[in-house]
N, CA, C and O atoms as a GROMACS GRO file, in nm:
protein
  344
    1MET      N    1   3.038  -8.964   4.460
    1MET     CA    2   3.033  -8.822   4.494
    1MET      C    3   3.145  -8.750   4.420
    1MET      O    4   3.260  -8.796   4.421
    2PRO      N    5   3.114  -8.640   4.355
    2PRO     CA    6   3.216  -8.568   4.278
    2PRO      C    7   3.318  -8.499   4.369
    2PRO      O    8   3.287  -8.458   4.482
    3ASN      N    9   3.439  -8.486   4.317
    3ASN     CA   10   3.545  -8.418   4.390
    3ASN      C   11   3.568  -8.277   4.338
    3ASN      O   12   3.612  -8.189   4.412
    4ILE      N   13   3.540  -8.255   4.212
    4ILE     CA   14   3.567  -8.126   4.149
    4ILE      C   15   3.453  -8.030   4.183
    4ILE      O   16   3.336  -8.067   4.187
    5LYS      N   17   3.491  -7.904   4.209
    5LYS     CA   18   3.394  -7.805   4.254
    5LYS      C   19   3.280  -7.785   4.155
    5LYS      O   20   3.164  -7.778   4.196
    6SER      N   21   3.311  -7.778   4.026
    6SER     CA   22   3.207  -7.756   3.926
    6SER      C   23   3.114  -7.877   3.916
    6SER      O   24   2.994  -7.861   3.891
    7ALA      N   25   3.168  -7.996   3.937
    7ALA     CA   26   3.086  -8.117   3.934
    7ALA      C   27   2.992  -8.121   4.055
    7ALA      O   28   2.878  -8.165   4.044
    8LYS      N   29   3.040  -8.075   4.170
    8LYS     CA   30   2.956  -8.067   4.289
    8LYS      C   31   2.841  -7.970   4.264
    8LYS      O   32   2.727  -7.996   4.303
    9LYS      N   33   2.872  -7.858   4.200
    9LYS     CA   34   2.768  -7.759   4.170
    9LYS      C   35   2.665  -7.818   4.074
    9LYS      O   36   2.545  -7.797   4.092
   10ARG      N   37   2.710  -7.892   3.973
   10ARG     CA   38   2.617  -7.952   3.877
   10ARG      C   39   2.520  -8.048   3.946
   10ARG      O   40   2.403  -8.055   3.910
   11VAL      N   41   2.570  -8.121   4.047
   11VAL     CA   42   2.484  -8.213   4.120
   11VAL      C   43   2.372  -8.133   4.188
   11VAL      O   44   2.256  -8.173   4.182
   12LEU      N   45   2.407  -8.022   4.252
   12LEU     CA   46   2.307  -7.940   4.320
   12LEU      C   47   2.208  -7.879   4.220
   12LEU      O   48   2.087  -7.877   4.245
   13VAL      N   49   2.260  -7.829   4.108
   13VAL     CA   50   2.174  -7.768   4.007
   13VAL      C   51   2.080  -7.872   3.948
   13VAL      O   52   1.961  -7.845   3.928
   14ASN      N   53   2.132  -7.991   3.920
   14ASN     CA   54   2.049  -8.097   3.864
   14ASN      C   55   1.937  -8.139   3.960
   14ASN      O   56   1.825  -8.166   3.917
   15GLU      N   57   1.969  -8.144   4.089
   15GLU     CA   58   1.866  -8.178   4.188
   15GLU      C   59   1.757  -8.071   4.190
   15GLU      O   60   1.638  -8.104   4.198
   16ALA      N   61   1.797  -7.945   4.184
   16ALA     CA   62   1.699  -7.836   4.185
   16ALA      C   63   1.611  -7.840   4.061
   16ALA      O   64   1.490  -7.825   4.069
   17LYS      N   65   1.673  -7.862   3.946
   17LYS     CA   66   1.597  -7.869   3.820
   17LYS      C   67   1.503  -7.989   3.819
   17LYS      O   68   1.391  -7.980   3.769
   18ALA      N   69   1.548  -8.101   3.873
   18ALA     CA   70   1.464  -8.221   3.878
   18ALA      C   71   1.340  -8.194   3.964
   18ALA      O   72   1.231  -8.239   3.932
   19LEU      N   73   1.359  -8.120   4.073
   19LEU     CA   74   1.247  -8.086   4.159
   19LEU      C   75   1.148  -7.994   4.086
   19LEU      O   76   1.027  -8.011   4.098
   20GLN      N   77   1.201  -7.896   4.012
   20GLN     CA   78   1.115  -7.806   3.935
   20GLN      C   79   1.036  -7.883   3.830
   20GLN      O   80   0.917  -7.859   3.812
   21ASN      N   81   1.103  -7.975   3.762
   21ASN     CA   82   1.036  -8.056   3.660
   21ASN      C   83   0.926  -8.142   3.723
   21ASN      O   84   0.817  -8.157   3.667
   22LYS      N   85   0.955  -8.198   3.840
   22LYS     CA   86   0.858  -8.281   3.910
   22LYS      C   87   0.736  -8.200   3.949
   22LYS      O   88   0.623  -8.247   3.937
   23MET      N   89   0.758  -8.079   3.997
   23MET     CA   90   0.646  -7.993   4.036
   23MET      C   91   0.562  -7.955   3.915
   23MET      O   92   0.439  -7.954   3.923
   24ALA      N   93   0.627  -7.924   3.803
   24ALA     CA   94   0.554  -7.885   3.683
   24ALA      C   95   0.473  -8.001   3.628
   24ALA      O   96   0.359  -7.982   3.586
   25LYS      N   97   0.529  -8.122   3.629
   25LYS     CA   98   0.456  -8.238   3.580
   25LYS      C   99   0.338  -8.270   3.673
   25LYS      O  100   0.231  -8.310   3.626
   26SER      N  101   0.359  -8.253   3.802
   26SER     CA  102   0.252  -8.277   3.898
   26SER      C  103   0.137  -8.179   3.874
   26SER      O  104   0.020  -8.218   3.878
   27GLU      N  105   0.169  -8.054   3.851
   27GLU     CA  106   0.067  -7.952   3.823
   27GLU      C  107  -0.010  -7.988   3.696
   27GLU      O  108  -0.132  -7.974   3.691
   28LEU      N  109   0.061  -8.033   3.594
   28LEU     CA  110  -0.002  -8.072   3.468
   28LEU      C  111  -0.101  -8.187   3.493
   28LEU      O  112  -0.213  -8.185   3.443
   29LYS      N  113  -0.057  -8.286   3.568
   29LYS     CA  114  -0.144  -8.401   3.597
   29LYS      C  115  -0.268  -8.358   3.674
   29LYS      O  116  -0.378  -8.409   3.650
   30THR      N  117  -0.252  -8.265   3.769
   30THR     CA  118  -0.364  -8.216   3.848
   30THR      C  119  -0.467  -8.147   3.760
   30THR      O  120  -0.587  -8.170   3.775
   31VAL      N  121  -0.420  -8.062   3.669
   31VAL     CA  122  -0.511  -7.990   3.580
   31VAL      C  123  -0.584  -8.086   3.488
   31VAL      O  124  -0.703  -8.070   3.462
   32VAL      N  125  -0.512  -8.186   3.438
   32VAL     CA  126  -0.573  -8.286   3.350
   32VAL      C  127  -0.681  -8.363   3.426
   32VAL      O  128  -0.788  -8.390   3.371
   33LYS      N  129  -0.654  -8.399   3.551
   33LYS     CA  130  -0.753  -8.472   3.630
   33LYS      C  131  -0.879  -8.390   3.652
   33LYS      O  132  -0.990  -8.442   3.647
   34LYS      N  133  -0.862  -8.259   3.676
   34LYS     CA  134  -0.978  -8.172   3.696
   34LYS      C  135  -1.062  -8.167   3.568
   34LYS      O  136  -1.185  -8.172   3.575
   35PHE      N  137  -0.996  -8.158   3.453
   35PHE     CA  138  -1.070  -8.154   3.326
   35PHE      C  139  -1.144  -8.285   3.304
   35PHE      O  140  -1.262  -8.286   3.270
   36GLU      N  141  -1.074  -8.396   3.323
   36GLU     CA  142  -1.136  -8.526   3.300
   36GLU      C  143  -1.252  -8.551   3.396
   36GLU      O  144  -1.350  -8.615   3.359
   37ALA      N  145  -1.241  -8.500   3.519
   37ALA     CA  146  -1.350  -8.514   3.615
   37ALA      C  147  -1.471  -8.434   3.571
   37ALA      O  148  -1.585  -8.479   3.584
   38ALA      N  149  -1.448  -8.314   3.517
   38ALA     CA  150  -1.558  -8.230   3.469
   38ALA      C  151  -1.626  -8.295   3.349
   38ALA      O  152  -1.749  -8.292   3.338
   39VAL      N  153  -1.547  -8.355   3.261
   39VAL     CA  154  -1.604  -8.424   3.144
   39VAL      C  155  -1.684  -8.546   3.190
   39VAL      O  156  -1.794  -8.571   3.140
   40ALA      N  157  -1.629  -8.621   3.284
   40ALA     CA  158  -1.699  -8.740   3.332
   40ALA      C  159  -1.830  -8.704   3.400
   40ALA      O  160  -1.928  -8.778   3.393
   41ALA      N  161  -1.832  -8.588   3.468
   41ALA     CA  162  -1.953  -8.543   3.536
   41ALA      C  163  -2.053  -8.483   3.438
   41ALA      O  164  -2.171  -8.466   3.471
   42GLY      N  165  -2.008  -8.452   3.317
   42GLY     CA  166  -2.096  -8.394   3.216
   42GLY      C  167  -2.120  -8.246   3.237
   42GLY      O  168  -2.216  -8.191   3.182
   43ASP      N  169  -2.034  -8.180   3.315
   43ASP     CA  170  -2.048  -8.037   3.343
   43ASP      C  171  -1.975  -7.957   3.237
   43ASP      O  172  -1.853  -7.942   3.242
   44LYS      N  173  -2.049  -7.906   3.139
   44LYS     CA  174  -1.988  -7.840   3.024
   44LYS      C  175  -1.918  -7.710   3.063
   44LYS      O  176  -1.810  -7.681   3.011
   45GLU      N  177  -1.977  -7.632   3.153
   45GLU     CA  178  -1.918  -7.503   3.192
   45GLU      C  179  -1.786  -7.524   3.265
   45GLU      O  180  -1.687  -7.456   3.237
   46ALA      N  181  -1.784  -7.616   3.359
   46ALA     CA  182  -1.662  -7.646   3.433
   46ALA      C  183  -1.556  -7.704   3.339
   46ALA      O  184  -1.437  -7.677   3.353
   47ALA      N  185  -1.602  -7.785   3.243
   47ALA     CA  186  -1.509  -7.846   3.148
   47ALA      C  187  -1.446  -7.739   3.059
   47ALA      O  188  -1.328  -7.749   3.025
   48LYS      N  189  -1.522  -7.637   3.020
   48LYS     CA  190  -1.467  -7.529   2.937
   48LYS      C  191  -1.357  -7.454   3.011
   48LYS      O  192  -1.252  -7.424   2.955
   49VAL      N  193  -1.382  -7.424   3.138
   49VAL     CA  194  -1.282  -7.354   3.219
   49VAL      C  195  -1.158  -7.441   3.236
   49VAL      O  196  -1.045  -7.394   3.221
   50ALA      N  197  -1.180  -7.568   3.268
   50ALA     CA  198  -1.068  -7.660   3.289
   50ALA      C  199  -0.992  -7.683   3.159
   50ALA      O  200  -0.870  -7.700   3.160
   51TYR      N  201  -1.064  -7.684   3.046
   51TYR     CA  202  -1.000  -7.704   2.916
   51TYR      C  203  -0.898  -7.595   2.888
   51TYR      O  204  -0.787  -7.622   2.840
   52ALA      N  205  -0.934  -7.470   2.917
   52ALA     CA  206  -0.842  -7.359   2.895
   52ALA      C  207  -0.715  -7.377   2.978
   52ALA      O  208  -0.604  -7.352   2.931
   53ASP      N  209  -0.732  -7.422   3.102
   53ASP     CA  210  -0.616  -7.446   3.189
   53ASP      C  211  -0.530  -7.560   3.136
   53ASP      O  212  -0.407  -7.553   3.139
   54VAL      N  213  -0.595  -7.666   3.088
   54VAL     CA  214  -0.522  -7.782   3.037
   54VAL      C  215  -0.438  -7.743   2.916
   54VAL      O  216  -0.321  -7.780   2.906
   55VAL      N  217  -0.498  -7.669   2.823
   55VAL     CA  218  -0.427  -7.629   2.702
   55VAL      C  219  -0.306  -7.543   2.738
   55VAL      O  220  -0.198  -7.560   2.682
   56LYS      N  221  -0.326  -7.451   2.831
   56LYS     CA  222  -0.215  -7.364   2.872
   56LYS      C  223  -0.102  -7.445   2.934
   56LYS      O  224   0.015  -7.426   2.901
   57GLU      N  225  -0.137  -7.536   3.025
   57GLU     CA  226  -0.035  -7.618   3.091
   57GLU      C  227   0.038  -7.708   2.992
   57GLU      O  228   0.160  -7.726   3.001
   58LEU      N  229  -0.036  -7.766   2.896
   58LEU     CA  230   0.028  -7.852   2.796
   58LEU      C  231   0.126  -7.771   2.710
   58LEU      O  232   0.237  -7.818   2.683
   59ASP      N  233   0.086  -7.652   2.669
   59ASP     CA  234   0.175  -7.568   2.589
   59ASP      C  235   0.300  -7.530   2.667
   59ASP      O  236   0.411  -7.531   2.612
   60GLN      N  237   0.283  -7.498   2.794
   60GLN     CA  238   0.398  -7.461   2.876
   60GLN      C  239   0.490  -7.581   2.898
   60GLN      O  240   0.612  -7.567   2.893
   61ALA      N  241   0.432  -7.697   2.921
   61ALA     CA  242   0.513  -7.817   2.942
   61ALA      C  243   0.591  -7.852   2.815
   61ALA      O  244   0.707  -7.893   2.823
   62ALA      N  245   0.528  -7.835   2.699
   62ALA     CA  246   0.597  -7.862   2.574
   62ALA      C  247   0.708  -7.761   2.551
   62ALA      O  248   0.816  -7.797   2.503
   63ALA      N  249   0.683  -7.635   2.585
   63ALA     CA  250   0.785  -7.531   2.567
   63ALA      C  251   0.905  -7.555   2.658
   63ALA      O  252   1.018  -7.526   2.620
   64LYS      N  253   0.880  -7.608   2.777
   64LYS     CA  254   0.988  -7.634   2.872
   64LYS      C  255   1.059  -7.766   2.844
   64LYS      O  256   1.165  -7.793   2.901
   65GLY      N  257   1.001  -7.847   2.755
   65GLY     CA  258   1.064  -7.974   2.723
   65GLY      C  259   1.024  -8.086   2.818
   65GLY      O  260   1.087  -8.192   2.818
   66LEU      N  261   0.921  -8.064   2.899
   66LEU     CA  262   0.877  -8.170   2.990
   66LEU      C  263   0.807  -8.282   2.915
   66LEU      O  264   0.819  -8.399   2.950
   67ILE      N  265   0.735  -8.244   2.809
   67ILE     CA  266   0.673  -8.342   2.721
   67ILE      C  267   0.703  -8.300   2.578
   67ILE      O  268   0.732  -8.183   2.552
   68HIS      N  269   0.695  -8.394   2.487
   68HIS     CA  270   0.722  -8.365   2.347
   68HIS      C  271   0.609  -8.282   2.289
   68HIS      O  272   0.494  -8.296   2.330
   69LYS      N  273   0.641  -8.195   2.194
   69LYS     CA  274   0.538  -8.106   2.139
   69LYS      C  275   0.428  -8.184   2.069
   69LYS      O  276   0.312  -8.142   2.072
   70ASN      N  277   0.461  -8.297   2.007
   70ASN     CA  278   0.358  -8.378   1.942
   70ASN      C  279   0.268  -8.445   2.046
   70ASN      O  280   0.149  -8.463   2.023
   71ASN      N  281   0.326  -8.481   2.160
   71ASN     CA  282   0.248  -8.538   2.269
   71ASN      C  283   0.147  -8.434   2.317
   71ASN      O  284   0.030  -8.466   2.341
   72ALA      N  285   0.192  -8.310   2.332
   72ALA     CA  286   0.102  -8.202   2.375
   72ALA      C  287  -0.008  -8.181   2.272
   72ALA      O  288  -0.125  -8.165   2.309
   73ALA      N  289   0.027  -8.182   2.144
   73ALA     CA  290  -0.071  -8.162   2.039
   73ALA      C  291  -0.174  -8.275   2.038
   73ALA      O  292  -0.294  -8.249   2.022
   74ASN      N  293  -0.130  -8.398   2.056
   74ASN     CA  294  -0.221  -8.512   2.058
   74ASN      C  295  -0.318  -8.503   2.177
   74ASN      O  296  -0.437  -8.531   2.163
   75LYS      N  297  -0.265  -8.464   2.292
   75LYS     CA  298  -0.349  -8.452   2.411
   75LYS      C  299  -0.450  -8.338   2.394
   75LYS      O  300  -0.567  -8.353   2.430
   76LYS      N  301  -0.407  -8.226   2.338
   76LYS     CA  302  -0.499  -8.114   2.316
   76LYS      C  303  -0.611  -8.156   2.221
   76LYS      O  304  -0.727  -8.122   2.243
   77SER      N  305  -0.576  -8.231   2.118
   77SER     CA  306  -0.676  -8.280   2.023
   77SER      C  307  -0.776  -8.372   2.093
   77SER      O  308  -0.897  -8.360   2.075
   78GLU      N  309  -0.724  -8.462   2.173
   78GLU     CA  310  -0.808  -8.557   2.246
   78GLU      C  311  -0.905  -8.484   2.339
   78GLU      O  312  -1.024  -8.518   2.346
   79TYR      N  313  -0.854  -8.382   2.411
   79TYR     CA  314  -0.937  -8.308   2.506
   79TYR      C  315  -1.038  -8.219   2.434
   79TYR      O  316  -1.148  -8.197   2.484
   80THR      N  317  -1.001  -8.167   2.318
   80THR     CA  318  -1.093  -8.086   2.239
   80THR      C  319  -1.211  -8.173   2.193
   80THR      O  320  -1.326  -8.130   2.199
   81ILE      N  321  -1.181  -8.292   2.147
   81ILE     CA  322  -1.287  -8.383   2.104
   81ILE      C  323  -1.377  -8.419   2.221
   81ILE      O  324  -1.499  -8.424   2.206
   82ALA      N  325  -1.319  -8.443   2.337
   82ALA     CA  326  -1.397  -8.478   2.456
   82ALA      C  327  -1.489  -8.361   2.495
   82ALA      O  328  -1.604  -8.383   2.533
   83LEU      N  329  -1.437  -8.239   2.486
   83LEU     CA  330  -1.517  -8.120   2.520
   83LEU      C  331  -1.631  -8.103   2.420
   83LEU      O  332  -1.744  -8.074   2.459
   84ASN      N  333  -1.602  -8.119   2.293
   84ASN     CA  334  -1.703  -8.100   2.190
   84ASN      C  335  -1.813  -8.206   2.195
   84ASN      O  336  -1.926  -8.181   2.152
   85ASN      N  337  -1.781  -8.323   2.247
   85ASN     CA  338  -1.880  -8.431   2.256
   85ASN      C  339  -1.974  -8.416   2.374
   85ASN      O  340  -2.071  -8.490   2.386
   86LEU      N  341  -1.946  -8.319   2.461
   86LEU     CA  342  -2.036  -8.298   2.575
   86LEU      C  343  -2.168  -8.239   2.530
   86LEU      O  344  -2.255  -8.214   2.613
   0.00000   0.00000   0.00000
């Protein structure tokens, strides 16, 4: 446990940021699951709507540094191919 006031504050800030990151990653996973479920069901209209959400979430996650920008690009490419194959 830190003794210095600024170090105590950093512990609290880090905990808050970790929680925000966890929530954002959880949201990303939820959106991805919805898209993959729509693709698996073969529902093209639902997949198109979910695809837009997935791309937005991936871009935001990459901008925030939650995932690497190349990881986001690879996932977007993969999901675009999956959508086009429907």
